[in-house]
LONUDO-894944 format. One record per residue (C-alpha): residue number from 1; residue in one letter; x, y, z. Coordinates in Angstrom, 2 decimals. Example, Ala and Ser with C-alpha at 12.3 -4.5 7.8 and 13.67 -1.06 7.14 Angstrom:
2
<rec><pos>1</pos><code>A</code><c1>12.30</c1><c2>-4.50</c2><c3>7.80</c3></rec>
<rec><pos>2</pos><code>S</code><c1>13.67</c1><c2>-1.06</c2><c3>7.14</c3></rec>
//
This chain:
164
<rec><pos>1</pos><code>X</code><c1>-88.47</c1><c2>80.84</c2><c3>121.11</c3></rec>
<rec><pos>2</pos><code>X</code><c1>-91.42</c1><c2>82.22</c2><c3>123.05</c3></rec>
<rec><pos>3</pos><code>X</code><c1>-89.10</c1><c2>83.45</c2><c3>125.77</c3></rec>
<rec><pos>4</pos><code>X</code><c1>-86.92</c1><c2>85.29</c2><c3>123.21</c3></rec>
<rec><pos>5</pos><code>X</code><c1>-90.03</c1><c2>86.93</c2><c3>121.75</c3></rec>
<rec><pos>6</pos><code>X</code><c1>-91.18</c1><c2>88.14</c2><c3>125.20</c3></rec>
<rec><pos>7</pos><code>X</code><c1>-87.71</c1><c2>89.52</c2><c3>125.99</c3></rec>
<rec><pos>8</pos><code>X</code><c1>-87.59</c1><c2>91.39</c2><c3>122.67</c3></rec>
<rec><pos>9</pos><code>X</code><c1>-91.14</c1><c2>92.71</c2><c3>123.20</c3></rec>
<rec><pos>10</pos><code>X</code><c1>-90.30</c1><c2>93.87</c2><c3>126.73</c3></rec>
<rec><pos>11</pos><code>X</code><c1>-87.14</c1><c2>95.62</c2><c3>125.51</c3></rec>
<rec><pos>12</pos><code>X</code><c1>-89.02</c1><c2>97.41</c2><c3>122.74</c3></rec>
<rec><pos>13</pos><code>X</code><c1>-91.86</c1><c2>98.47</c2><c3>125.04</c3></rec>
<rec><pos>14</pos><code>X</code><c1>-89.52</c1><c2>99.71</c2><c3>127.76</c3></rec>
<rec><pos>15</pos><code>X</code><c1>-87.38</c1><c2>101.56</c2><c3>125.25</c3></rec>
<rec><pos>16</pos><code>X</code><c1>-90.14</c1><c2>104.03</c2><c3>124.47</c3></rec>
<rec><pos>17</pos><code>X</code><c1>-92.75</c1><c2>102.52</c2><c3>122.22</c3></rec>
<rec><pos>18</pos><code>X</code><c1>-95.45</c1><c2>103.75</c2><c3>124.60</c3></rec>
<rec><pos>19</pos><code>X</code><c1>-96.69</c1><c2>107.34</c2><c3>124.62</c3></rec>
<rec><pos>20</pos><code>X</code><c1>-93.83</c1><c2>109.78</c2><c3>124.99</c3></rec>
<rec><pos>21</pos><code>X</code><c1>-94.01</c1><c2>112.40</c2><c3>127.78</c3></rec>
<rec><pos>22</pos><code>X</code><c1>-94.03</c1><c2>115.28</c2><c3>125.27</c3></rec>
<rec><pos>23</pos><code>X</code><c1>-96.98</c1><c2>113.76</c2><c3>123.41</c3></rec>
<rec><pos>24</pos><code>X</code><c1>-98.94</c1><c2>113.06</c2><c3>126.59</c3></rec>
<rec><pos>25</pos><code>X</code><c1>-98.25</c1><c2>116.58</c2><c3>127.89</c3></rec>
<rec><pos>26</pos><code>X</code><c1>-99.36</c1><c2>118.02</c2><c3>124.57</c3></rec>
<rec><pos>27</pos><code>X</code><c1>-102.61</c1><c2>116.00</c2><c3>124.68</c3></rec>
<rec><pos>28</pos><code>X</code><c1>-103.34</c1><c2>117.36</c2><c3>128.15</c3></rec>
<rec><pos>29</pos><code>X</code><c1>-102.49</c1><c2>120.90</c2><c3>127.00</c3></rec>
<rec><pos>30</pos><code>X</code><c1>-104.97</c1><c2>120.66</c2><c3>124.11</c3></rec>
<rec><pos>31</pos><code>X</code><c1>-107.61</c1><c2>119.41</c2><c3>126.57</c3></rec>
<rec><pos>32</pos><code>X</code><c1>-106.91</c1><c2>122.33</c2><c3>128.91</c3></rec>
<rec><pos>33</pos><code>X</code><c1>-107.14</c1><c2>124.81</c2><c3>126.04</c3></rec>
<rec><pos>34</pos><code>X</code><c1>-110.51</c1><c2>123.32</c2><c3>125.07</c3></rec>
<rec><pos>35</pos><code>X</code><c1>-111.76</c1><c2>123.73</c2><c3>128.63</c3></rec>
<rec><pos>36</pos><code>X</code><c1>-110.67</c1><c2>127.36</c2><c3>128.63</c3></rec>
<rec><pos>37</pos><code>X</code><c1>-112.51</c1><c2>127.99</c2><c3>125.37</c3></rec>
<rec><pos>38</pos><code>X</code><c1>-115.60</c1><c2>126.51</c2><c3>127.05</c3></rec>
<rec><pos>39</pos><code>X</code><c1>-115.22</c1><c2>129.06</c2><c3>129.86</c3></rec>
<rec><pos>40</pos><code>X</code><c1>-114.06</c1><c2>126.47</c2><c3>132.42</c3></rec>
<rec><pos>41</pos><code>X</code><c1>-110.83</c1><c2>128.08</c2><c3>133.65</c3></rec>
<rec><pos>42</pos><code>X</code><c1>-110.70</c1><c2>126.24</c2><c3>136.98</c3></rec>
<rec><pos>43</pos><code>X</code><c1>-110.86</c1><c2>122.81</c2><c3>135.31</c3></rec>
<rec><pos>44</pos><code>X</code><c1>-108.22</c1><c2>123.91</c2><c3>132.80</c3></rec>
<rec><pos>45</pos><code>X</code><c1>-105.98</c1><c2>125.12</c2><c3>135.62</c3></rec>
<rec><pos>46</pos><code>X</code><c1>-106.05</c1><c2>121.65</c2><c3>137.21</c3></rec>
<rec><pos>47</pos><code>X</code><c1>-104.86</c1><c2>120.10</c2><c3>133.96</c3></rec>
<rec><pos>48</pos><code>X</code><c1>-102.17</c1><c2>122.75</c2><c3>133.50</c3></rec>
<rec><pos>49</pos><code>X</code><c1>-100.86</c1><c2>121.94</c2><c3>136.97</c3></rec>
<rec><pos>50</pos><code>X</code><c1>-100.96</c1><c2>118.22</c2><c3>136.13</c3></rec>
<rec><pos>51</pos><code>X</code><c1>-98.78</c1><c2>118.89</c2><c3>133.07</c3></rec>
<rec><pos>52</pos><code>X</code><c1>-96.26</c1><c2>120.80</c2><c3>135.19</c3></rec>
<rec><pos>53</pos><code>X</code><c1>-96.22</c1><c2>118.16</c2><c3>137.95</c3></rec>
<rec><pos>54</pos><code>X</code><c1>-96.16</c1><c2>114.99</c2><c3>135.83</c3></rec>
<rec><pos>55</pos><code>X</code><c1>-94.13</c1><c2>116.16</c2><c3>132.80</c3></rec>
<rec><pos>56</pos><code>X</code><c1>-91.84</c1><c2>118.91</c2><c3>134.13</c3></rec>
<rec><pos>57</pos><code>X</code><c1>-89.06</c1><c2>118.32</c2><c3>131.59</c3></rec>
<rec><pos>58</pos><code>X</code><c1>-91.30</c1><c2>118.81</c2><c3>128.53</c3></rec>
<rec><pos>59</pos><code>X</code><c1>-91.48</c1><c2>121.98</c2><c3>126.47</c3></rec>
<rec><pos>60</pos><code>X</code><c1>-95.25</c1><c2>121.98</c2><c3>127.03</c3></rec>
<rec><pos>61</pos><code>X</code><c1>-94.72</c1><c2>122.12</c2><c3>130.81</c3></rec>
<rec><pos>62</pos><code>X</code><c1>-92.32</c1><c2>125.04</c2><c3>130.45</c3></rec>
<rec><pos>63</pos><code>X</code><c1>-94.76</c1><c2>126.89</c2><c3>128.19</c3></rec>
<rec><pos>64</pos><code>X</code><c1>-97.66</c1><c2>126.13</c2><c3>130.53</c3></rec>
<rec><pos>65</pos><code>X</code><c1>-95.73</c1><c2>127.33</c2><c3>133.55</c3></rec>
<rec><pos>66</pos><code>X</code><c1>-94.86</c1><c2>130.59</c2><c3>131.81</c3></rec>
<rec><pos>67</pos><code>X</code><c1>-98.49</c1><c2>131.10</c2><c3>130.73</c3></rec>
<rec><pos>68</pos><code>X</code><c1>-99.82</c1><c2>130.50</c2><c3>134.24</c3></rec>
<rec><pos>69</pos><code>X</code><c1>-97.31</c1><c2>132.95</c2><c3>135.67</c3></rec>
<rec><pos>70</pos><code>X</code><c1>-98.30</c1><c2>135.55</c2><c3>133.08</c3></rec>
<rec><pos>71</pos><code>X</code><c1>-102.01</c1><c2>135.04</c2><c3>133.73</c3></rec>
<rec><pos>72</pos><code>X</code><c1>-101.46</c1><c2>135.44</c2><c3>137.48</c3></rec>
<rec><pos>73</pos><code>X</code><c1>-99.46</c1><c2>138.61</c2><c3>136.89</c3></rec>
<rec><pos>74</pos><code>X</code><c1>-102.16</c1><c2>140.04</c2><c3>134.61</c3></rec>
<rec><pos>75</pos><code>X</code><c1>-104.90</c1><c2>139.10</c2><c3>137.09</c3></rec>
<rec><pos>76</pos><code>X</code><c1>-102.99</c1><c2>140.78</c2><c3>139.94</c3></rec>
<rec><pos>77</pos><code>X</code><c1>-102.38</c1><c2>143.89</c2><c3>137.83</c3></rec>
<rec><pos>78</pos><code>X</code><c1>-106.06</c1><c2>144.13</c2><c3>136.93</c3></rec>
<rec><pos>79</pos><code>X</code><c1>-107.04</c1><c2>143.83</c2><c3>140.59</c3></rec>
<rec><pos>80</pos><code>X</code><c1>-104.53</c1><c2>146.53</c2><c3>141.50</c3></rec>
<rec><pos>81</pos><code>X</code><c1>-105.39</c1><c2>148.92</c2><c3>138.66</c3></rec>
<rec><pos>82</pos><code>X</code><c1>-109.15</c1><c2>148.65</c2><c3>138.93</c3></rec>
<rec><pos>83</pos><code>X</code><c1>-109.22</c1><c2>148.13</c2><c3>142.67</c3></rec>
<rec><pos>84</pos><code>X</code><c1>-111.11</c1><c2>144.83</c2><c3>142.35</c3></rec>
<rec><pos>85</pos><code>X</code><c1>-111.41</c1><c2>142.17</c2><c3>144.97</c3></rec>
<rec><pos>86</pos><code>X</code><c1>-112.46</c1><c2>143.00</c2><c3>148.48</c3></rec>
<rec><pos>87</pos><code>X</code><c1>-112.18</c1><c2>146.77</c2><c3>148.04</c3></rec>
<rec><pos>88</pos><code>X</code><c1>-114.22</c1><c2>147.02</c2><c3>144.81</c3></rec>
<rec><pos>89</pos><code>X</code><c1>-117.87</c1><c2>147.87</c2><c3>145.20</c3></rec>
<rec><pos>90</pos><code>X</code><c1>-120.35</c1><c2>147.93</c2><c3>142.37</c3></rec>
<rec><pos>91</pos><code>X</code><c1>-121.83</c1><c2>151.44</c2><c3>142.20</c3></rec>
<rec><pos>92</pos><code>X</code><c1>-125.31</c1><c2>151.84</c2><c3>143.59</c3></rec>
<rec><pos>93</pos><code>X</code><c1>-128.02</c1><c2>151.82</c2><c3>140.93</c3></rec>
<rec><pos>94</pos><code>X</code><c1>-128.52</c1><c2>155.57</c2><c3>141.23</c3></rec>
<rec><pos>95</pos><code>X</code><c1>-124.81</c1><c2>156.27</c2><c3>140.60</c3></rec>
<rec><pos>96</pos><code>X</code><c1>-124.83</c1><c2>153.94</c2><c3>137.57</c3></rec>
<rec><pos>97</pos><code>X</code><c1>-127.98</c1><c2>155.63</c2><c3>136.31</c3></rec>
<rec><pos>98</pos><code>X</code><c1>-126.43</c1><c2>159.05</c2><c3>136.72</c3></rec>
<rec><pos>99</pos><code>X</code><c1>-123.29</c1><c2>158.01</c2><c3>134.85</c3></rec>
<rec><pos>100</pos><code>X</code><c1>-125.50</c1><c2>156.64</c2><c3>132.08</c3></rec>
<rec><pos>101</pos><code>X</code><c1>-127.56</c1><c2>159.84</c2><c3>131.96</c3></rec>
<rec><pos>102</pos><code>X</code><c1>-124.43</c1><c2>161.98</c2><c3>131.66</c3></rec>
<rec><pos>103</pos><code>X</code><c1>-122.96</c1><c2>159.82</c2><c3>128.89</c3></rec>
<rec><pos>104</pos><code>X</code><c1>-126.30</c1><c2>159.78</c2><c3>127.07</c3></rec>
<rec><pos>105</pos><code>X</code><c1>-126.56</c1><c2>163.56</c2><c3>127.24</c3></rec>
<rec><pos>106</pos><code>X</code><c1>-123.00</c1><c2>163.87</c2><c3>125.90</c3></rec>
<rec><pos>107</pos><code>X</code><c1>-123.78</c1><c2>161.43</c2><c3>123.07</c3></rec>
<rec><pos>108</pos><code>X</code><c1>-126.91</c1><c2>163.40</c2><c3>122.12</c3></rec>
<rec><pos>109</pos><code>X</code><c1>-124.84</c1><c2>166.59</c2><c3>122.05</c3></rec>
<rec><pos>110</pos><code>X</code><c1>-122.28</c1><c2>164.85</c2><c3>119.81</c3></rec>
<rec><pos>111</pos><code>X</code><c1>-124.99</c1><c2>163.59</c2><c3>117.44</c3></rec>
<rec><pos>112</pos><code>X</code><c1>-126.74</c1><c2>166.97</c2><c3>117.28</c3></rec>
<rec><pos>113</pos><code>X</code><c1>-123.44</c1><c2>168.62</c2><c3>116.30</c3></rec>
<rec><pos>114</pos><code>X</code><c1>-123.06</c1><c2>166.13</c2><c3>113.46</c3></rec>
<rec><pos>115</pos><code>X</code><c1>-126.71</c1><c2>166.49</c2><c3>112.38</c3></rec>
<rec><pos>116</pos><code>X</code><c1>-126.38</c1><c2>170.28</c2><c3>112.36</c3></rec>
<rec><pos>117</pos><code>X</code><c1>-123.45</c1><c2>170.13</c2><c3>109.95</c3></rec>
<rec><pos>118</pos><code>X</code><c1>-120.85</c1><c2>170.94</c2><c3>112.58</c3></rec>
<rec><pos>119</pos><code>X</code><c1>-117.76</c1><c2>168.95</c2><c3>113.49</c3></rec>
<rec><pos>120</pos><code>X</code><c1>-119.04</c1><c2>166.36</c2><c3>115.96</c3></rec>
<rec><pos>121</pos><code>X</code><c1>-117.57</c1><c2>166.97</c2><c3>119.39</c3></rec>
<rec><pos>122</pos><code>X</code><c1>-118.52</c1><c2>166.10</c2><c3>122.92</c3></rec>
<rec><pos>123</pos><code>X</code><c1>-119.50</c1><c2>168.98</c2><c3>125.21</c3></rec>
<rec><pos>124</pos><code>X</code><c1>-116.59</c1><c2>170.78</c2><c3>126.83</c3></rec>
<rec><pos>125</pos><code>X</code><c1>-118.14</c1><c2>170.30</c2><c3>130.25</c3></rec>
<rec><pos>126</pos><code>X</code><c1>-120.67</c1><c2>167.68</c2><c3>131.31</c3></rec>
<rec><pos>127</pos><code>X</code><c1>-121.97</c1><c2>170.06</c2><c3>134.00</c3></rec>
<rec><pos>128</pos><code>X</code><c1>-123.57</c1><c2>172.33</c2><c3>131.39</c3></rec>
<rec><pos>129</pos><code>X</code><c1>-127.17</c1><c2>172.45</c2><c3>132.65</c3></rec>
<rec><pos>130</pos><code>X</code><c1>-128.47</c1><c2>172.83</c2><c3>129.07</c3></rec>
<rec><pos>131</pos><code>X</code><c1>-127.58</c1><c2>169.16</c2><c3>128.47</c3></rec>
<rec><pos>132</pos><code>X</code><c1>-130.26</c1><c2>167.94</c2><c3>130.86</c3></rec>
<rec><pos>133</pos><code>X</code><c1>-134.01</c1><c2>168.43</c2><c3>130.45</c3></rec>
<rec><pos>134</pos><code>X</code><c1>-134.51</c1><c2>169.16</c2><c3>134.13</c3></rec>
<rec><pos>135</pos><code>X</code><c1>-131.51</c1><c2>171.48</c2><c3>134.29</c3></rec>
<rec><pos>136</pos><code>X</code><c1>-130.17</c1><c2>169.45</c2><c3>137.22</c3></rec>
<rec><pos>137</pos><code>X</code><c1>-126.70</c1><c2>167.95</c2><c3>136.76</c3></rec>
<rec><pos>138</pos><code>X</code><c1>-126.58</c1><c2>164.34</c2><c3>138.03</c3></rec>
<rec><pos>139</pos><code>X</code><c1>-124.28</c1><c2>163.70</c2><c3>141.00</c3></rec>
<rec><pos>140</pos><code>X</code><c1>-123.05</c1><c2>160.64</c2><c3>142.87</c3></rec>
<rec><pos>141</pos><code>X</code><c1>-125.38</c1><c2>159.94</c2><c3>145.82</c3></rec>
<rec><pos>142</pos><code>X</code><c1>-122.38</c1><c2>158.97</c2><c3>147.98</c3></rec>
<rec><pos>143</pos><code>X</code><c1>-120.48</c1><c2>162.20</c2><c3>147.35</c3></rec>
<rec><pos>144</pos><code>X</code><c1>-118.14</c1><c2>160.92</c2><c3>144.64</c3></rec>
<rec><pos>145</pos><code>X</code><c1>-116.81</c1><c2>163.29</c2><c3>142.01</c3></rec>
<rec><pos>146</pos><code>X</code><c1>-117.54</c1><c2>162.50</c2><c3>138.36</c3></rec>
<rec><pos>147</pos><code>X</code><c1>-114.49</c1><c2>162.60</c2><c3>136.12</c3></rec>
<rec><pos>148</pos><code>X</code><c1>-115.25</c1><c2>163.46</c2><c3>132.49</c3></rec>
<rec><pos>149</pos><code>X</code><c1>-113.17</c1><c2>162.35</c2><c3>129.48</c3></rec>
<rec><pos>150</pos><code>X</code><c1>-113.88</c1><c2>164.95</c2><c3>126.80</c3></rec>
<rec><pos>151</pos><code>X</code><c1>-112.23</c1><c2>162.89</c2><c3>124.03</c3></rec>
<rec><pos>152</pos><code>X</code><c1>-114.65</c1><c2>159.96</c2><c3>124.51</c3></rec>
<rec><pos>153</pos><code>X</code><c1>-117.61</c1><c2>161.54</c2><c3>126.26</c3></rec>
<rec><pos>154</pos><code>X</code><c1>-117.20</c1><c2>159.05</c2><c3>129.11</c3></rec>
<rec><pos>155</pos><code>X</code><c1>-117.65</c1><c2>159.63</c2><c3>132.83</c3></rec>
<rec><pos>156</pos><code>X</code><c1>-116.21</c1><c2>157.76</c2><c3>135.84</c3></rec>
<rec><pos>157</pos><code>X</code><c1>-117.01</c1><c2>158.14</c2><c3>139.50</c3></rec>
<rec><pos>158</pos><code>X</code><c1>-114.12</c1><c2>158.91</c2><c3>141.88</c3></rec>
<rec><pos>159</pos><code>X</code><c1>-115.59</c1><c2>156.43</c2><c3>144.38</c3></rec>
<rec><pos>160</pos><code>X</code><c1>-117.12</c1><c2>153.74</c2><c3>142.19</c3></rec>
<rec><pos>161</pos><code>X</code><c1>-115.10</c1><c2>153.99</c2><c3>138.99</c3></rec>
<rec><pos>162</pos><code>X</code><c1>-116.75</c1><c2>152.87</c2><c3>135.78</c3></rec>
<rec><pos>163</pos><code>X</code><c1>-119.56</c1><c2>150.34</c2><c3>136.21</c3></rec>
<rec><pos>164</pos><code>X</code><c1>-118.81</c1><c2>146.94</c2><c3>134.71</c3></rec>
//
């Protein structure tokens, strides 16, 4: 009788009474998502790869694989668009300060238009010397050209871009 019981137990256990691959993959996925929400992307990436390697036939593995591919594509696009990585250089403090001074002057102009009862607009040209108390228009110390967006009152440097 004992032998029959052990055979039946073994058959039931081997037939799938243990954790199913989809469930285990889903548990790992939830853990990886939690790690990402805790700003631990490298630890989450290890678990995502574990899901793909150990449970490749699950829907969670397929979804995870697609998400990782999309994240890599987005990361590569960001590096390309904003010229990050090895070629990106944070602007020197003086360039950042100058960009801030220009944007501040444009914001003050915008606010003074509104306070004066006029339609608030940014100045047509950031190089208007009346915007700055000293009369000197800030420039990039490394020879970059400032690019002004009239619709937002924002300025970018042709060499350094927009400081992060």
